[in-house]
C-alpha positions in Angstrom: 160.1 -76.2 -100.4 160.5 -74.2 -103.6 157.2 -73.7 -105.5 157.8 -73.6 -109.3 155.6 -72.5 -112.1 156.5 -74.6 -115.2 156.3 -72.4 -118.4 156.5 -73.9 -121.9 154.8 -74.3 -125.3 151.4 -76.0 -125.6 149.5 -74.6 -128.6 150.2 -76.3 -131.8 152.0 -79.3 -130.3 150.8 -82.9 -130.4 148.3 -83.4 -127.5 149.1 -79.8 -126.4 152.5 -80.9 -125.0 150.9 -83.5 -122.7 152.0 -84.9 -120.2 153.9 -81.7 -119.4 150.5 -80.0 -119.2 146.9 -80.9 -119.5 145.2 -79.5 -122.6 143.1 -76.3 -122.0 139.6 -76.0 -123.3 139.7 -72.1 -123.2 143.0 -70.4 -124.0 142.2 -67.2 -122.4 140.7 -68.9 -119.3 143.9 -70.9 -119.0 146.1 -67.9 -119.2 144.1 -66.2 -116.4 144.2 -69.3 -114.2 147.9 -69.8 -114.9 148.8 -66.2 -114.0 146.7 -66.4 -110.8 148.8 -69.5 -109.8 152.1 -68.0 -111.1 152.0 -65.2 -108.5 151.9 -67.7 -105.7 155.2 -69.4 -106.8 158.8 -68.7 -106.0 160.2 -69.0 -109.5 159.5 -70.1 -113.0 161.1 -73.3 -114.6 161.3 -73.1 -118.3 160.6 -76.0 -120.6 162.5 -76.3 -124.0 160.8 -74.1 -126.6 159.2 -71.7 -124.1 160.3 -68.8 -126.4 157.8 -70.0 -129.1 154.9 -69.8 -126.7 153.0 -66.5 -126.4 151.6 -67.6 -123.0 155.0 -68.7 -121.7 156.6 -65.4 -122.8 153.9 -63.5 -120.9 154.5 -65.6 -117.8 158.2 -65.1 -118.0 157.7 -61.3 -118.3 155.3 -61.2 -115.3 157.6 -63.3 -113.1 160.7 -61.3 -114.0 158.8 -58.1 -113.3 157.9 -59.5 -109.9 161.5 -60.3 -109.2 161.1 -64.1 -109.4 163.9 -66.4 -110.4 163.3 -67.6 -114.1 165.6 -70.4 -115.2 165.6 -73.6 -117.3 164.0 -76.6 -115.5 167.4 -78.3 -115.5 169.0 -75.6 -113.3 166.6 -76.3 -110.5 168.2 -79.7 -109.8 167.7 -80.8 -106.2 164.8 -78.5 -105.6 161.4 -79.9 -104.5 159.1 -78.8 -107.2 155.3 -78.3 -107.1 154.2 -78.3 -110.7 151.8 -75.5 -111.6 149.4 -74.4 -113.1 147.3 -77.5 -113.8 148.2 -80.0 -111.1 149.4 -80.2 -107.6 151.8 -83.1 -108.3 155.0 -82.9 -106.4 158.2 -84.1 -108.2 161.9 -83.9 -107.3 163.9 -82.1 -110.0 
């Protein structure tokens, strides 16, 4: 099973881009929790608009530095995906 971290914009979007994510109460706390979960994943799946998110850009930089595969969500077709960081819901891409 491929464990993916989903990176994309939240701040400034209606409902913080829910349902793709759950809205954080504390931005810096969310970043810390997200990075802790990111390092346990096999790759990063990018949502549209990830480039406009400072948090997503940080996550992509960390993942790339760690040698993880970073690619748009659509390119993970057929992979069993565990959505991170805020849920353990399993979906098939």
